[in-house]
C-alpha positions as semicolon CSV with decimal commas, in nm:
position;residue;x (nm);y (nm);z (nm)
1;M;-2,454;-0,701;0,049
2;G;-2,189;-0,924;-0,104
3;K;-2,044;-0,715;-0,386
4;L;-1,700;-0,680;-0,227
5;K;-1,430;-0,933;-0,150
6;D;-1,133;-0,907;0,084
7;T;-0,892;-0,927;-0,209
8;Q;-1,068;-0,632;-0,375
9;I;-1,056;-0,426;-0,056
10;K;-0,684;-0,492;-0,008
11;A;-0,619;-0,386;-0,367
12;L;-0,801;-0,052;-0,336
13;K;-0,553;0,237;-0,357
14;P;-0,593;0,590;-0,215
15;K;-0,663;0,876;-0,454
16;E;-0,618;1,250;-0,431
17;K;-0,971;1,277;-0,294
18;Q;-1,159;1,030;-0,075
19;Y;-1,403;0,796;-0,245
20;T;-1,642;0,513;-0,157
21;V;-1,717;0,166;-0,291
22;S;-2,039;-0,015;-0,209
23;D;-2,094;-0,364;-0,077
24;G;-2,468;-0,317;-0,115
25;D;-2,760;-0,276;0,126
26;G;-2,619;0,048;0,269
27;L;-2,273;-0,087;0,355
28;Q;-1,994;0,122;0,206
29;L;-1,618;0,141;0,233
30;L;-1,464;0,489;0,247
31;I;-1,105;0,515;0,120
32;K;-0,923;0,827;0,241
33;P;-0,622;0,993;0,072
34;N;-0,395;0,873;0,356
35;G;-0,490;0,510;0,277
36;S;-0,732;0,453;0,568
37;K;-1,032;0,235;0,484
38;L;-1,348;0,283;0,691
39;F;-1,671;0,086;0,686
40;R;-1,987;0,300;0,696
41;F;-2,360;0,228;0,692
42;R;-2,581;0,472;0,499
43;Y;-2,950;0,485;0,592
44;R;-3,252;0,715;0,607
45;Y;-3,420;0,818;0,929
46;G;-3,679;1,090;0,967
47;N;-3,648;1,176;0,597
48;K;-3,278;1,246;0,646
49;Q;-2,981;1,067;0,493
50;K;-2,739;0,958;0,766
51;V;-2,405;0,781;0,787
52;Y;-2,303;0,550;1,072
53;S;-1,931;0,474;1,115
54;I;-1,879;0,102;1,170
55;G;-1,503;0,091;1,198
56;K;-1,163;0,074;1,033
57;Y;-1,061;-0,207;0,801
58;P;-0,893;-0,453;0,864
59;I;-0,950;-0,411;1,239
60;I;-1,316;-0,459;1,147
61;S;-1,334;-0,745;0,898
62;L;-1,567;-0,751;0,600
63;A;-1,771;-1,026;0,765
64;D;-1,802;-0,825;1,089
65;A;-1,901;-0,513;0,896
66;R;-2,179;-0,707;0,720
67;A;-2,301;-0,850;1,049
68;K;-2,302;-0,502;1,203
69;T;-2,494;-0,368;0,901
70;L;-2,770;-0,628;0,949
71;E;-2,787;-0,531;1,316
72;L;-2,816;-0,162;1,227
73;K;-3,081;-0,227;0,962
74;K;-3,292;-0,405;1,223
75;I;-3,259;-0,103;1,456
76;V;-3,382;0,125;1,178
77;A;-3,665;-0,115;1,093
78;D;-3,774;-0,106;1,458
79;G;-3,808;0,274;1,431
80;N;-3,489;0,373;1,609
81;D;-3,196;0,586;1,498
82;P;-2,862;0,399;1,534
83;M;-2,676;0,732;1,559
84;E;-2,882;0,845;1,858
85;L;-2,843;0,509;2,028
86;K;-2,468;0,534;1,970
87;K;-2,459;0,881;2,128
88;E;-2,647;0,755;2,431
89;A;-2,413;0,459;2,462
90;K;-2,115;0,694;2,434
91;K;-2,252;0,912;2,714
92;E;-2,289;0,605;2,931
93;Q;-1,937;0,498;2,839
94;I;-1,799;0,839;2,936
95;K;-1,987;0,819;3,263
96;R;-1,836;0,479;3,338
97;Y;-1,495;0,609;3,231
98;T;-1,502;0,897;3,479
99;Q;-1,599;0,655;3,752
100;K;-1,300;0,430;3,688
101;Q;-0,997;0,506;3,900
102;N;-0,722;0,343;3,696
103;T;-0,782;0,331;3,323
104;F;-0,481;0,264;3,105
105;E;-0,483;0,624;2,979
106;K;-0,486;0,768;3,331
107;V;-0,203;0,541;3,447
108;A;0,003;0,595;3,131
109;L;-0,023;0,974;3,157
110;E;0,054;0,964;3,529
111;R;0,367;0,757;3,467
112;L;0,473;0,982;3,177
113;A;0,439;1,291;3,397
114;K;0,658;1,126;3,662
115;V;0,942;1,053;3,417
116;E;0,915;1,370;3,204
117;E;1,219;1,528;3,369
118;E;1,422;1,209;3,324
119;I;1,374;1,167;2,949
120;S;1,448;1,394;2,654
121;E;1,180;1,628;2,523
122;S;1,169;1,445;2,189
123;H;1,128;1,109;2,366
124;Y;0,843;1,249;2,574
125;K;0,662;1,393;2,271
126;R;0,712;1,074;2,066
127;T;0,576;0,857;2,347
128;L;0,273;1,082;2,400
129;R;0,204;1,095;2,026
130;G;0,218;0,715;2,003
131;F;-0,025;0,681;2,293
132;N;-0,270;0,935;2,151
133;N;-0,262;0,798;1,797
134;D;-0,238;0,421;1,842
135;V;-0,305;0,318;2,202
136;F;-0,562;0,533;2,380
137;P;-0,828;0,494;2,105
138;F;-0,816;0,115;2,166
139;I;-0,746;0,062;2,537
140;G;-0,738;0,410;2,688
141;D;-1,069;0,373;2,871
142;I;-1,013;0,013;2,982
143;G;-0,920;-0,051;3,343
144;I;-0,550;-0,131;3,383
145;D;-0,628;-0,477;3,524
146;D;-0,885;-0,553;3,254
147;I;-0,634;-0,536;2,970
148;E;-0,536;-0,870;2,823
149;P;-0,250;-0,961;2,586
150;H;-0,493;-0,977;2,292
151;H;-0,574;-0,606;2,337
152;I;-0,208;-0,515;2,288
153;I;-0,171;-0,762;1,999
154;E;-0,464;-0,595;1,820
155;I;-0,290;-0,257;1,851
156;L;0,034;-0,393;1,706
157;K;-0,149;-0,570;1,423
158;A;-0,337;-0,252;1,336
159;M;-0,005;-0,066;1,317
160;S;0,154;-0,343;1,107
161;V;-0,099;-0,267;0,834
162;R;0,071;0,074;0,798
163;N;0,414;-0,094;0,778
164;V;0,563;0,118;1,059
165;K;0,790;-0,134;1,232
166;D;1,002;0,116;1,420
167;A;0,698;0,303;1,554
168;S;0,532;-0,029;1,644
169;Y;0,828;-0,135;1,857
170;K;0,835;0,203;2,030
171;V;0,462;0,179;2,109
172;Y;0,504;-0,174;2,243
173;Q;0,796;-0,059;2,461
174;S;0,590;0,234;2,592
175;I;0,302;0,002;2,685
176;N;0,544;-0,242;2,847
177;R;0,711;0,035;3,051
178;T;0,370;0,164;3,163
179;F;0,268;-0,176;3,298
180;K;0,606;-0,235;3,464
181;W;0,572;0,100;3,640
182;A;0,212;0,026;3,736
183;V;0,306;-0,315;3,882
184;A;0,602;-0,166;4,071
185;N;0,373;0,098;4,222
186;R;0,097;-0,157;4,303
187;I;-0,146;0,005;4,058
188;A;-0,167;-0,305;3,838
189;K;-0,155;-0,669;3,935
190;R;0,034;-0,793;3,628
191;N;0,196;-0,696;3,300
192;P;0,016;-0,850;2,999
193;A;0,279;-0,704;2,763
194;S;0,536;-0,943;2,910
195;D;0,338;-1,235;2,766
196;I;0,385;-1,104;2,411
197;D;0,674;-1,169;2,174
198;A;0,665;-0,843;1,978
199;K;0,893;-0,983;1,709
200;E;0,637;-1,251;1,623
201;I;0,377;-0,983;1,552
202;I;0,580;-0,693;1,417
203;G;0,867;-0,882;1,256
204;T;1,241;-0,852;1,303
205;H;1,347;-0,506;1,412
206;I;1,603;-0,368;1,168
207;T;1,828;-0,091;1,296
208;K;1,782;0,223;1,091
209;H;2,096;0,378;0,947
210;Y;2,067;0,738;0,838
211;A;2,177;0,825;0,486
212;T;2,497;1,031;0,484
213;I;2,790;1,147;0,270
214;V;3,156;1,092;0,358
215;D;3,356;1,161;0,039
216;D;3,521;1,501;0,000
217;R;3,354;1,597;-0,326
218;G;3,014;1,496;-0,195
219;I;3,060;1,695;0,128
220;K;3,168;2,005;-0,065
221;N;2,868;1,984;-0,298
222;L;2,629;1,938;-0,006
223;L;2,761;2,232;0,197
224;E;2,774;2,465;-0,103
225;L;2,418;2,376;-0,204
226;I;2,295;2,441;0,150
227;D;2,486;2,770;0,168
228;S;2,335;2,886;-0,162
229;Y;1,981;2,781;-0,064
230;T;1,744;3,066;-0,149
231;G;1,461;2,957;0,077
232;H;1,405;3,060;0,439
233;T;1,727;3,199;0,594
234;S;1,662;3,032;0,929
235;T;1,647;2,691;0,759
236;R;1,974;2,750;0,571
237;L;2,157;2,865;0,884
238;A;2,017;2,580;1,094
239;L;2,153;2,322;0,849
240;L;2,494;2,493;0,832
241;F;2,503;2,503;1,213
242;L;2,399;2,137;1,224
243;A;2,688;2,051;0,992
244;R;2,932;2,217;1,235
245;T;2,785;2,074;1,556
246;F;2,643;1,735;1,437
247;V;2,394;1,717;1,724
248;R;2,051;1,565;1,671
249;P;1,839;1,788;1,444
250;T;1,579;1,832;1,719
251;N;1,838;2,004;1,938
252;V;1,916;2,259;1,667
253;R;1,549;2,323;1,591
254;L;1,472;2,390;1,959
255;A;1,794;2,578;2,040
256;K;1,746;2,893;2,250
257;W;1,971;3,195;2,289
258;S;1,970;3,138;2,666
259;E;2,164;2,814;2,600
260;I;2,443;2,991;2,409
261;D;2,744;3,126;2,598
262;F;2,938;3,346;2,353
263;D;3,210;3,423;2,607
264;K;3,292;3,057;2,671
265;K;3,202;2,964;2,310
266;Q;2,972;2,688;2,434
267;W;2,619;2,570;2,370
268;I;2,477;2,407;2,685
269;I;2,181;2,184;2,600
270;P;1,951;2,117;2,901
271;A;1,912;1,760;3,023
272;K;1,543;1,742;2,929
273;K;1,635;1,794;2,563
274;M;1,895;1,519;2,560
275;K;1,845;1,152;2,477
276;T;2,117;1,072;2,732
277;K;1,915;1,249;3,005
278;G;2,203;1,472;3,109
279;E;2,307;1,830;3,041
280;F;2,535;1,840;2,738
281;I;2,805;2,089;2,641
282;V;2,874;2,157;2,274
283;P;3,198;2,356;2,228
284;L;3,146;2,604;1,943
285;S;3,404;2,650;1,670
286;N;3,481;2,991;1,525
287;Q;3,275;2,897;1,220
288;A;2,977;2,797;1,435
289;I;2,998;3,129;1,621
290;Q;2,990;3,312;1,286
291;I;2,672;3,127;1,189
292;L;2,512;3,223;1,520
293;K;2,611;3,586;1,471
294;E;2,436;3,583;1,135
295;A;2,132;3,409;1,288
296;E;2,099;3,692;1,542
297;Q;1,994;3,920;1,257
298;Y;1,696;3,703;1,164
299;S;1,583;3,530;1,485
300;G;1,374;3,648;1,779
301;D;1,462;3,697;2,143
302;E;1,426;3,331;2,241
303;L;1,470;3,085;1,953
304;V;1,793;3,071;1,754
305;F;1,629;2,923;1,446
306;P;1,258;3,017;1,440
307;S;1,007;2,895;1,184
308;T;0,895;3,073;0,871
309;K;0,558;3,151;1,033
310;S;0,658;3,305;1,365
311;K;0,974;3,395;1,556
312;T;0,822;3,233;1,865
313;T;0,765;2,897;1,691
314;P;1,056;2,651;1,645
315;L;1,170;2,553;1,299
316;S;0,996;2,232;1,197
317;E;1,163;1,902;1,113
318;G;0,989;1,921;0,776
319;A;1,166;2,250;0,699
320;L;1,510;2,091;0,733
321;I;1,414;1,783;0,536
322;G;1,239;1,995;0,273
323;C;1,552;2,202;0,216
324;V;1,765;1,890;0,166
325;R;1,509;1,755;-0,082
326;R;1,485;2,084;-0,271
327;I;1,861;2,108;-0,322
328;G;1,849;1,766;-0,486
329;Y;1,904;1,490;-0,228
330;S;1,662;1,198;-0,190
331;K;1,600;1,031;0,147
332;D;1,834;0,749;0,039
333;E;2,116;0,995;-0,034
334;F;2,114;1,229;0,265
335;V;1,904;1,332;0,567
336;P;1,976;1,605;0,826
337;H;2,054;1,339;1,088
338;G;2,328;1,218;0,852
339;F;2,569;1,488;0,972
340;R;2,625;1,276;1,284
341;A;2,730;0,972;1,081
342;M;2,940;1,197;0,855
343;F;3,135;1,334;1,152
344;S;3,168;0,996;1,326
345;T;3,305;0,819;1,019
346;I;3,555;1,091;0,927
347;A;3,667;1,174;1,281
348;H;3,739;0,811;1,364
349;E;3,925;0,759;1,036
350;K;4,114;1,087;0,990
351;S;4,151;1,269;1,322
352;S;4,403;1,207;1,600
353;F;4,138;1,229;1,872
354;S;4,061;0,925;2,088
355;F;3,753;0,709;2,062
356;E;3,632;0,836;2,400
357;V;3,656;1,201;2,300
358;I;3,473;1,149;1,971
359;E;3,198;0,934;2,120
360;T;3,149;1,168;2,414
361;Q;3,101;1,459;2,176
362;L;2,843;1,251;1,990
363;A;2,659;1,222;2,324
364;H;2,705;0,846;2,319
365;S;2,744;0,658;2,645
366;V;3,110;0,576;2,712
367;G;3,194;0,357;3,010
368;N;2,978;0,318;3,322
369;S;2,755;0,588;3,470
370;V;3,036;0,720;3,694
371;S;3,295;0,741;3,416
372;Q;3,041;0,902;3,182
373;A;2,999;1,196;3,421
374;Y;3,376;1,207;3,471
375;N;3,446;1,199;3,097
376;R;3,216;1,494;3,030
377;A;3,444;1,707;3,250
378;K;3,774;1,541;3,157
379;Y;3,735;1,568;2,782
380;I;3,597;1,922;2,750
381;D;3,936;2,066;2,640
382;D;3,990;1,785;2,391
383;R;3,635;1,821;2,266
384;T;3,684;2,193;2,215
385;E;3,985;2,116;1,995
386;L;3,787;1,844;1,818
387;M;3,504;2,080;1,730
388;Q;3,744;2,335;1,582
389;W;3,925;2,057;1,393
390;W;3,594;1,944;1,243
391;S;3,495;2,290;1,121
392;D;3,844;2,346;0,981
393;H;3,830;2,006;0,811
394;L;3,501;2,094;0,640
395;D;3,647;2,423;0,518
396;E;3,961;2,248;0,397
397;V;3,759;1,988;0,209
398;C;3,565;2,260;0,029
399;R;3,887;2,446;-0,060
400;W;4,075;2,132;-0,168
401;V;3,802;2,005;-0,398
402;K;3,761;2,352;-0,547
403;D;4,138;2,381;-0,610
404;L;4,143;2,030;-0,758
405;K;3,872;2,128;-1,008
406;T;4,076;2,434;-1,107
407;I;4,387;2,222;-1,172
408;F;4,206;1,976;-1,395
409;L;4,016;2,247;-1,580
């Protein structure tokens, strides 16, 4: 061993296919296409070539990997198979795990199940994904009272290697909420997350602003390019509907026909799908209704905008983003979520509607909890007018820019 240095490892870049570099004496580093770097020990046992996974770099340092390799070589020299010993240890670990009453994973999932009805579907899925990917593999099988601040710090540091600040903060908040809930319900004695300054580990949290377009010519070009998109019809209609309703893209992707009331010209989004945790009414303009009528010809019985693969599977986020990229917009120029910022900017600047009406239709919290519920009822007529004004404004922008081109040509 000794061929590699930390500076060399840090400089190694992923390729189209995974590849390995050797440190010598059986210790190798596997570099995957996604950028992951894994230490492995190659050895022979019973006339068979075997590979033992040591761990992920930099969570496992080069020095630790070398020390582990020497330990494994001694096991082989003593006539034992490290892989079999590892399997036996894993079985014992699983046995101990099932005997534990309150592991972090068990408590976290129990708490998440309790609050599922109180949070949006996207929030629930994001939290669960963060736990499964970045938390449970590290502390999932540790007893809730055996977790120390350094365990959580190691998770955040491992995520910082991937440069995912926003996701790191969300994971930290999920861990913190889990412990707060566990302490409040007398499941845990303390909250180790409260002893951590996440900013010191992750860095300053910068609010993400979604790329959007607010000039008339730019809006016209965007809408015309979407309307002329020759890819999947469901994707094209979903983006046009998103432009008219400016809800969060997830709501459009998961929209169901049972939520649409054609008679009242309303789309009623269930509370579990909303970030604000309350049922939300989206008044539908005449143009939005026309889009839905066209969608009826292509969709199934349940989903308004099904995927390309199946009418029972929702359209994916990647489908919307992919369409925007294929019609020529980079992530710094426009994203599907940008329709919200487009509407907000223009409505506040050019419409006669009040701040409260506009912000309520954006599903932003306005006033205290009592007034928020009151405003949802009070502003429904104004919001209905607002939604028609917005669709008419988009149509007018497209006509005006087109007429302007004709004049100058």
